[in-house]
N, C-alpha and C positions, 0 to 999 in steps of 0.2 A: 395400573397402580391402585390398589384397593384402599378404601377409606380408613382402615385400621392401621395403616402405616403412617406414623406421625412424627417420628424422630428424624434427625438429619441422616443418621446411619440407615434407617429403614428406607428413606426416600432415595438415597444414593444407590443402595443395593437393588431396589426394585426398578429404578430408572435405568441403571446400567443393563440389567437383564432384558428390559423392554427394548432398549436400543440395539442390544446384541442380536435379538431375534429379528430385528429389521435390517441387519447388516450395516449399521452405522459405524464408520471408522472411529476409533478412540472413544468408545461409549462412556468410559469412566470420566475422561476429561470433559466431554460434553455435559454430562450431568453435573459435575463440579462447577463448571462455568455458569450453567443456568442457576444453580442453587446459590452460589456466592453472589450472583447479581441480584437475585430476589432478596437475599438477606443483607445486602449491602455490606459485605465483608470480603476481605481477601480470600482467595481460594484456599491458600495454605492454612487459613484459620479454621476451616471446616472440621478437621479432626478434633480440635478443642471444643467444638460444639456438637460432638457426636450424639449426645443424649438430649440435645435441645428439642423440645416439641415445637412443631410448626403450626402457625395459624392456618385456618381453613383457606384464607385468601392466598396464602403462599402455596398450599397444596394445589389449589385450583390453577394458579398461574403456572406451577411446575408441570401439571398435566398438559396444559395447553402448549407449553414450550416443548415438551417431550414429543408430543404428536407432530409438531411442525418439523422437528429434527428427524423424527422417524420417517416422515414423508419425503425427506431428502433436502430440506432447506438447510443451508449452512448455519451452524449455531451462532456465528457472528452476526448474521442478519436477524436471527431471533432475538438476540440480546439487544440489538439496536445500537451498540457501541463497541469500541475496541481500542485497546491501548497501543500506542505507537510512540517510541522515543520518550516514554514517561508521561505522555499526554493521553487523555481520553477523547476519542473522536466519535462523533455521531456516524452511524454506518447503516446503509440500506442498499438495495440492489441497484441504485443509480450509479454505483462505483465499485471498483474492484476492492476486495478485502485487503488491507495492508498486511504485508508479510515481513518476517524478520530479515529477509534478504534485502528489502528496501531500506531497512535501518542501516545496513552496511553501506548502501549508496549515500545516505545522508551523512553518516560518519566520515566517509571518504571526502565529501565536500567540506565538512567542518574542519578536517585536518589540513586543508589546503591553505596554509598560512599566507602565502603571497596574495591570494585572492582577498582575504579579509584585511590585509594591510592597505588595500586601495581605499581611497576616499569614496564612500557611498557606492560600492560596486553594484552594478545593475545585473540582476540575476533572473533568468526565466526558467520556470518549471513547465516542461512540455508534457501534456497529458496528465494534468494534476489530480484527476480522480477525486478522492476525499479531501485533497489538499494536504495530505500528511507530510509531503516533502517540503513544500514551500512554507507551511506553518511552522514546522520544526526549525527551519533555517531562520525564519523571521523571529521566532522566540529567542533563539540563541544570539542572533546578530541583528538587532533592531535598526542599526545604522544603515543597512543596505537598502537598495531599492528593488522591489520584487514585482514580477509579473507571473501570472499562472494562466496557462491556456488549456483548453480541452475542446474536442469536437462535440462533446455531449453537453447540451444545456442543463440537463438534470444533474450531471456530475458537477458542473460549475456551481450550481445553486447549493449543492451539498457542501462543496468546498467553502463557499461563502458562509454558510451556516456554521461550519467548524471554525473558520477564521474569526467570526464574530464571537463565538462562545469562548475562544481562547485569547481574545483581546488583541488580535493582529490584523483585523479586517482593513483598517485604515492604511496599513503598510503594504498591501498587496492589490495590484490591479488585475482583475479577472477578465479574460478575453476568450470568447468563443471563436475558435479558428482551427483549421485543419493543418496549417503549417505556419512557420515563423514569418514567412514572407508576407503574410496577410496583414501583419501589424507592426513589423519592425523594419527600420531603414538599415542599410549596410553600416557595419562597424558601429553599432549602437550599444551593445551590451558587453558585459565582462564575463558572463558564464551562462552556459546552458546545462540544465540538469534534467534527466528524464528517466522514468521507468516505462519504456514503451512496450507495446504488445510484442512479445518475441517468441511465442509458441508457434511452431510450424502447423499449418492447417491440418495435415494428416495426424499430427500428435494431439491437436485440440480435440479431435473426434474420439481420442482414447482417454481423455481426462475423466476423473471420477464424476458420476452424475451430479453430485452436489456442487461441483464447480461448473461443469458444462451446461447445466440447465438453469443455473441461478445467477452466476456472475456475468457481467456484460461481456459478450464475445469480442466487441470492439476493443476492449482493454487487454485481451489475451492473444487473439489470433494475429500473428505477424505475417501471414501470407505463406506461400509455398516453402520458402527457405527460412521463415521466421524473422527476416531482416528487412521487410518492406518498409515499415515505418522508421526503423533505425536508420536506414539508408537516406531517407528523406530528411530526417533530423540532422544528420551529419552534413548533407549538402547545404541545407538552410543555415546551419550554424556557421559554416565556413564563410558565409557572407555577412551574417548578422553580428558576429563577434568582432570586437576590436582586435587588432594584432596583439598577440600575447594573451588572448582570452582563453577560457577553459571550457571543456566539455566533459560531462560526467554521465555515463550511460550504464544502466543495469542491463545485464545480458543473461542469456541461457548459458549453462556451464560449458558448453562446447562451442561457443560462438566467438571467443576471444581472438583467434587467428583471423577470422573473416572480418570482424569489426576493426581490428588493428589495421588490416590492409586497406579497408575503406577510409579510415581516418588518415592514413598516410597519403593515399591518393588524393584526398581533399585538402591537403596542405597542413595537416596537423603533425606535430612532433612530440617527442617525449612521452610516447604512449606507455601507460602503466596499467597493469591488471591487478585488481584487489580480490582476494578470496573471501568467501563468507565464512561463517563459523563452522561450517561442515567441511571446509577446505576446498570448496569448489570455486572456480573462476566466477565472479559475480559482477564486478564493476570494472569498466574500462574508462580511463580518463586520459586526456591529452591537452596540449596547448597549441593554439593556432600560430603558425610561424609568422 
């Protein structure tokens, strides 16, 4: 991007062409996200600023950001923040990038009125990552009791940072653990919610490089059938949940039949499948008998 390109339009056009040459997916979107972050304005406001001249510090920062994205780094990590359920989360490679599909998971939990009618329901977010799920729930329902677990110490620290920034840190207990049995007694909680790793190992190797090389594999690779962690969560939840407790799981779009069978075999009833905005199976929920 040459020094004589000064306006918003100039920078977006040059940046898009640069990213296209490097094979970056959705180059226009990436440029708009970088520039709107630098200018501290909504992305949709950029057309109204088309002729605005940029300061040299903005141009320098844009060049640095474009180089990182062109080298394969996800634009979300370059930005260092990402929106989820209307909140802005700090984001870095310690945790998976929150996606719209997980908003579908949160919305499914929020719609479960019987859960929220309980007095101080105890809810556990397994594999919390950035904390996006548990923080969203705690912001909407501060009366509940929350725990968030993750196998990664780095992810837990990031989740704590986000919880502090969004004013809910005192409502959430963070636990480093690989499974629920490490920190929960039987029949102790009212709900388990999780976005577990559910990509099949062979499919992980086919993911785009910006995902495969930068996002934590432990948060994506669910083993040979994609259901290794999910199966463990179901088994643990069947012991940790009170009778009548709920489980909510994000899944791959072709996993609903297999997950439904596992839930029923573990003693869950009333299995329900929720589709995402693209019409694909995305969330499976059930009640412990």
